[in-house]
C-alpha positions in Angstrom: 10.4 9.8 26.7 7.3 11.0 27.5 6.2 14.6 25.5 3.9 16.8 26.6 0.5 16.8 24.7 0.3 20.8 24.1 2.8 20.6 22.1 1.6 21.8 18.2 2.4 20.4 14.5 5.7 22.4 14.3 7.6 20.6 16.8 6.1 17.2 16.8 8.7 17.1 13.6 11.6 18.1 16.2 10.5 14.4 17.5 10.0 12.7 14.2 13.3 13.1 13.8 14.8 12.1 17.1 12.6 9.8 17.3 11.8 8.3 13.9 8.4 6.4 13.3 8.3 3.9 10.4 5.1 5.2 8.7 3.6 4.4 5.1 1.9 7.3 4.3 4.2 9.9 3.1 4.4 12.3 0.3 7.4 12.1 -1.9 7.1 15.6 -3.9 5.7 19.1 -4.7 6.0 20.4 -8.2 5.1 23.6 -9.1 6.0 24.4 -12.9 4.3 26.8 -16.0 2.8 25.5 -19.0 5.8 25.3 -20.8 7.2 22.7 -18.2 9.7 25.0 -16.5 9.1 24.1 -13.0 8.9 26.9 -10.5 9.4 24.6 -7.2 10.8 21.5 -7.1 10.5 20.1 -3.5 11.8 16.1 -3.1 11.2 14.2 0.0 13.1 11.2 -1.1 16.5 11.8 -2.0 17.0 11.8 -6.1 19.9 12.2 -7.9 19.3 15.7 -9.3 19.7 13.9 -13.2 16.9 12.0 -11.8 14.9 15.1 -10.4 15.1 16.4 -14.1 14.1 13.7 -15.9 10.6 13.6 -13.4 10.3 16.9 -13.7 10.3 15.8 -17.5 8.2 12.7 -17.4 5.6 15.0 -15.6 5.1 18.0 -17.7 4.8 14.7 -20.9 2.2 13.1 -19.0 0.4 16.3 -17.4 0.4 18.7 -21.1 -1.2 15.2 -23.0 -4.2 14.5 -20.6 -7.4 16.4 -21.5 -9.9 18.7 -19.3 -11.9 16.4 -19.0 -10.1 13.6 -17.8 -9.8 13.1 -13.6 -6.5 14.8 -11.8 -4.3 11.3 -10.0 -2.6 9.8 -12.6 -0.4 6.5 -11.9 3.1 7.6 -11.3 5.2 4.2 -10.9 6.7 4.6 -14.4 8.8 7.5 -12.5 8.4 7.1 -8.6 8.4 3.2 -8.4 5.5 1.1 -7.0 2.6 2.3 -5.6 2.8 6.2 -6.2 0.4 8.6 -7.6 -0.3 11.6 -9.0 -2.5 15.0 -8.0 -2.6 17.6 -9.5 -4.6 21.2 -10.8 -3.8 23.2 -13.5 -4.6 27.1 -11.9 -3.9 29.8 -14.8 -0.3 29.2 -16.7 0.8 27.1 -13.5 1.0 23.3 -12.3 0.8 22.3 -8.8 1.5 18.5 -8.8 2.0 16.7 -5.3 3.4 12.7 -5.8 2.4 10.3 -3.3 2.3 7.1 -1.3 -0.2 5.0 -2.7 -1.5 4.2 1.2 -2.5 8.3 0.8 -5.5 9.1 0.8 -5.9 11.4 -3.5 -9.4 13.6 -2.6 -7.3 14.5 1.2 -4.3 15.7 -1.8 -5.9 17.3 -3.8 -7.8 19.4 -1.0 -3.6 20.1 0.1 -3.3 21.2 -3.3 -6.4 23.4 -2.3 -4.7 24.7 0.6 -1.6 25.1 -0.6 -2.8 27.6 -3.3 -5.8 29.3 -1.3 -2.7 30.3 1.3 -0.4 31.4 -1.7 -3.6 33.3 -3.3 -3.6 35.3 0.6 0.1 36.4 0.4 0.7 37.8 -2.6 -3.2 38.7 -3.5 -3.6 36.4 -5.9 -0.9 34.9 -6.6 0.5 34.4 -10.3 3.8 32.5 -12.3 5.6 36.3 -11.5 5.3 36.3 -7.9 6.4 32.4 -7.9 9.4 33.8 -9.9 10.3 36.7 -7.5 9.2 35.3 -4.7 10.4 31.5 -3.9 11.7 31.2 -0.5 8.9 32.8 0.7 6.8 29.8 -1.0 9.6 27.5 0.2 8.6 28.6 4.0 4.8 28.1 2.9 5.3 24.7 2.0 8.0 24.0 4.8 4.4 25.3 7.2 2.1 22.3 5.2 4.5 19.7 4.1 7.5 19.2 6.1 9.6 16.3 5.3 6.7 14.3 3.4 4.6 14.7 6.3 0.9 16.7 6.4 1.8 19.6 9.6 -0.8 21.7 9.0 -3.9 22.5 6.9 -5.3 25.2 7.8 -4.4 28.5 5.7 -4.9 31.0 8.5 -2.4 28.8 10.3 -0.2 28.8 8.0 -0.7 32.5 7.2 0.0 33.5 10.8 3.3 30.6 11.0 4.8 33.0 8.7 3.7 36.4 9.1 5.8 35.3 12.5 8.8 33.9 10.3 8.9 37.1 8.5 9.0 39.2 11.8 11.9 38.0 13.3 13.7 37.3 9.8 13.1 41.4 9.7 14.2 41.9 13.4 17.2 39.2 13.1 18.4 41.3 10.1 18.2 44.9 11.8 20.2 44.0 14.6 23.6 45.3 14.2 25.7 43.4 16.5 29.1 45.4 16.1 28.8 48.3 18.5 29.1 51.8 16.8 32.0 53.0 19.3 34.1 49.6 17.7 33.2 50.1 13.6 34.1 53.7 14.4 37.4 53.0 15.9 38.4 50.6 12.3 37.5 53.5 10.1 39.9 55.5 11.4 
């Protein structure tokens, strides 16, 4: 199949769905949790039963809270994600942002991707805090889906992500304002 080169990253994932490309590079999970260990966002890109996901979240939190402040943000995640898994995290205020990925991914690139994610959240929520994450759960998922889809990085520019999120918000607002039942029919039903 011939695919035009002018396709943007959003359309590339459609091609991957119909014509999967084998790639060793993959993000396995994205977690956002507070300093008490409560998950505020948990997105797994490989199937895991709910019980296993909860166990992974507990194990990741146990590792993060036991690490001193002055050590590296890179951790081997083989014990709870299998061989060749790595974990990168950043601690901002009361939240831990955690990316778990294959060992073939670049650790510094993943750390930078966390920064892009947090910067985008900051721009969308004006200094993001834990309450923004809790009360704007769907918007946070939309932002994450614009950056990472299916475990693959789609966009690394926070400006482009914000543009896409604003377009999605406009479409959602427009679709919710459309009245699918004409006024004459709705007045007839009320008789």
